[in-house]
C-alpha positions in Angstrom: 80.5 76.5 86.0 83.4 76.8 88.5 84.9 80.0 90.2 88.2 80.0 92.0 89.0 82.9 94.4 90.8 83.7 97.6 89.0 84.0 100.9 90.3 85.4 104.3 94.1 85.8 104.1 94.9 82.1 103.9 92.4 80.2 101.8 91.8 79.6 98.0 88.1 78.5 97.3 86.7 76.4 94.6 83.0 76.6 94.1 81.0 74.9 91.3 81.8 71.7 89.4 84.6 71.1 91.8 84.3 72.3 95.6 86.7 72.7 98.3 89.5 75.0 99.7 93.4 74.9 99.8 95.0 76.5 102.7 97.8 78.9 101.5 99.4 82.0 103.0 101.9 84.0 100.9 101.8 87.9 100.6 102.9 90.1 97.8 105.0 92.1 100.2 106.8 89.0 101.6 110.1 88.7 100.0 110.9 85.1 98.9 107.3 84.0 99.4 106.1 82.1 96.2 102.5 82.1 95.1 100.4 79.0 94.9 100.1 77.3 91.4 96.6 75.9 90.6 96.7 73.1 88.0 93.2 72.5 86.5 91.9 69.3 84.6 91.3 71.5 81.4 95.0 72.5 81.3 94.5 75.9 82.9 97.3 77.0 85.2 96.5 79.9 87.7 98.7 81.6 90.2 97.1 82.9 93.4 98.7 85.2 96.1 97.3 87.4 98.9 98.1 91.2 99.3 97.5 92.6 95.8 98.8 96.1 95.5 99.5 96.1 99.2 95.9 95.8 100.2 93.8 92.9 101.5 92.9 91.6 98.1 93.8 88.1 96.5 95.5 88.1 93.1 94.4 85.3 90.8 96.5 85.5 87.6 96.2 83.4 84.5 99.5 81.6 83.6 98.0 79.4 80.8 94.3 79.2 79.7 92.8 75.7 79.2 89.7 74.5 77.3 87.2 75.5 79.9 88.7 78.7 81.1 86.6 81.8 80.6 88.2 84.8 82.3 89.6 86.5 85.5 87.4 89.4 86.9 89.7 91.7 88.7 89.0 93.1 92.1 90.4 96.4 93.3 88.4 96.9 96.5 89.5 95.1 99.6 85.8 95.6 101.1 84.3 93.8 98.1 82.8 90.1 98.6 85.0 88.4 97.8 88.0 90.6 98.1 89.6 88.6 95.4 90.1 88.3 91.6 87.8 85.5 90.5 88.6 82.9 87.8 85.7 81.6 86.0 85.4 78.3 84.1 82.7 76.7 81.9 81.0 73.5 83.0 83.0 70.4 83.1 86.1 70.9 85.3 87.0 67.6 86.9 89.8 68.4 89.4 92.5 70.8 90.4 95.7 70.5 92.2 97.4 73.1 94.3 101.3 73.4 94.3 102.7 75.5 97.2 106.2 75.0 96.0 107.0 75.1 92.3 109.7 76.2 89.8 109.3 76.9 86.0 112.2 75.2 84.0 113.2 77.2 81.0 
Protein backbone atom coordinates (compact mmCIF):
# COMPACT_ATOMS: atom_id res chain seq x y z
CA UNK A 1 0.00 0.00 0.00
CA UNK A 2 1.17 3.55 -0.70
CA UNK A 3 -0.03 6.84 0.80
CA UNK A 4 0.54 10.28 -0.75
CA UNK A 5 0.03 13.41 1.36
CA UNK A 6 1.40 16.86 2.09
CA UNK A 7 3.60 17.75 5.05
CA UNK A 8 4.73 21.09 6.43
CA UNK A 9 3.96 23.76 3.82
CA UNK A 10 6.38 22.62 1.14
CA UNK A 11 6.64 18.81 0.99
CA UNK A 12 4.63 16.05 -0.69
CA UNK A 13 5.32 12.68 0.94
CA UNK A 14 5.19 9.15 -0.52
CA UNK A 15 5.02 6.31 2.01
CA UNK A 16 4.73 2.60 1.20
CA UNK A 17 5.75 0.73 -1.97
CA UNK A 18 7.48 3.92 -3.08
CA UNK A 19 9.06 6.25 -0.54
CA UNK A 20 10.33 9.78 -0.75
CA UNK A 21 9.32 13.38 -0.86
CA UNK A 22 8.90 16.16 -3.37
CA UNK A 23 9.68 19.77 -2.50
CA UNK A 24 6.84 21.99 -3.71
CA UNK A 25 5.31 25.22 -2.48
CA UNK A 26 2.17 26.61 -4.04
CA UNK A 27 -0.73 28.07 -2.12
CA UNK A 28 -4.45 28.13 -3.00
CA UNK A 29 -4.44 31.87 -2.33
CA UNK A 30 -1.42 32.68 -4.50
CA UNK A 31 -2.78 33.85 -7.82
CA UNK A 32 -0.92 32.39 -10.76
CA UNK A 33 0.60 29.54 -8.76
CA UNK A 34 0.00 26.13 -10.25
CA UNK A 35 -0.42 22.95 -8.30
CA UNK A 36 1.92 19.98 -8.45
CA UNK A 37 0.89 17.17 -10.79
CA UNK A 38 1.76 13.68 -9.53
CA UNK A 39 1.98 11.02 -12.24
CA UNK A 40 1.93 7.43 -10.92
CA UNK A 41 2.99 4.15 -12.55
CA UNK A 42 -0.58 2.77 -12.55
CA UNK A 43 -1.91 5.70 -14.59
CA UNK A 44 -3.21 7.75 -11.65
CA UNK A 45 -2.88 11.53 -11.88
CA UNK A 46 -3.13 13.57 -8.67
CA UNK A 47 -2.98 17.30 -8.11
CA UNK A 48 -1.51 18.64 -4.85
CA UNK A 49 -1.54 22.16 -3.43
CA UNK A 50 -1.09 23.68 0.04
CA UNK A 51 -3.61 26.05 1.64
CA UNK A 52 -6.95 24.25 1.21
CA UNK A 53 -9.87 26.54 2.15
CA UNK A 54 -7.46 29.22 3.35
CA UNK A 55 -6.13 26.92 6.09
CA UNK A 56 -2.85 25.07 6.65
CA UNK A 57 -4.13 21.93 4.91
CA UNK A 58 -2.85 20.17 1.80
CA UNK A 59 -5.39 19.50 -0.95
CA UNK A 60 -4.74 16.23 -2.83
CA UNK A 61 -7.22 15.88 -5.69
CA UNK A 62 -7.80 13.03 -8.10
CA UNK A 63 -7.46 14.01 -11.75
CA UNK A 64 -7.60 10.45 -13.12
CA UNK A 65 -7.73 7.15 -11.25
CA UNK A 66 -5.43 4.32 -12.26
CA UNK A 67 -5.55 0.58 -11.64
CA UNK A 68 -4.12 0.73 -8.09
CA UNK A 69 -5.83 3.91 -6.87
CA UNK A 70 -8.21 3.34 -3.94
CA UNK A 71 -9.38 6.72 -2.62
CA UNK A 72 -8.57 10.14 -1.22
CA UNK A 73 -9.42 10.68 2.44
CA UNK A 74 -10.18 14.36 2.90
CA UNK A 75 -8.83 16.48 5.75
CA UNK A 76 -10.68 19.50 7.16
CA UNK A 77 -8.62 20.08 10.34
CA UNK A 78 -5.30 21.90 10.08
CA UNK A 79 -4.33 20.42 13.47
CA UNK A 80 -4.74 16.83 12.18
CA UNK A 81 -1.73 14.59 11.60
CA UNK A 82 -1.17 14.84 8.72
CA UNK A 83 -2.93 18.11 7.95
CA UNK A 84 -3.53 16.87 4.44
CA UNK A 85 -5.88 14.94 2.24
CA UNK A 86 -4.34 11.47 1.81
CA UNK A 87 -4.40 9.43 -1.41
CA UNK A 88 -4.33 5.65 -0.92
CA UNK A 89 -3.12 3.01 -3.37
CA UNK A 90 -3.24 -0.80 -3.38
CA UNK A 91 0.07 -2.70 -3.35
CA UNK A 92 2.20 -2.56 -6.46
CA UNK A 93 2.94 1.08 -7.24
CA UNK A 94 6.39 1.22 -8.91
CA UNK A 95 7.18 4.92 -9.31
CA UNK A 96 5.80 8.45 -9.41
CA UNK A 97 6.86 11.67 -11.09
CA UNK A 98 6.11 15.20 -9.90
CA UNK A 99 5.61 18.00 -12.42
CA UNK A 100 5.85 21.48 -10.94
CA UNK A 101 4.81 23.10 -14.20
CA UNK A 102 2.27 21.54 -16.50
CA UNK A 103 -0.45 22.45 -18.89
CA UNK A 104 -3.43 20.48 -20.12
CA UNK A 105 -3.89 20.60 -23.87
CA UNK A 106 -7.55 20.38 -24.93
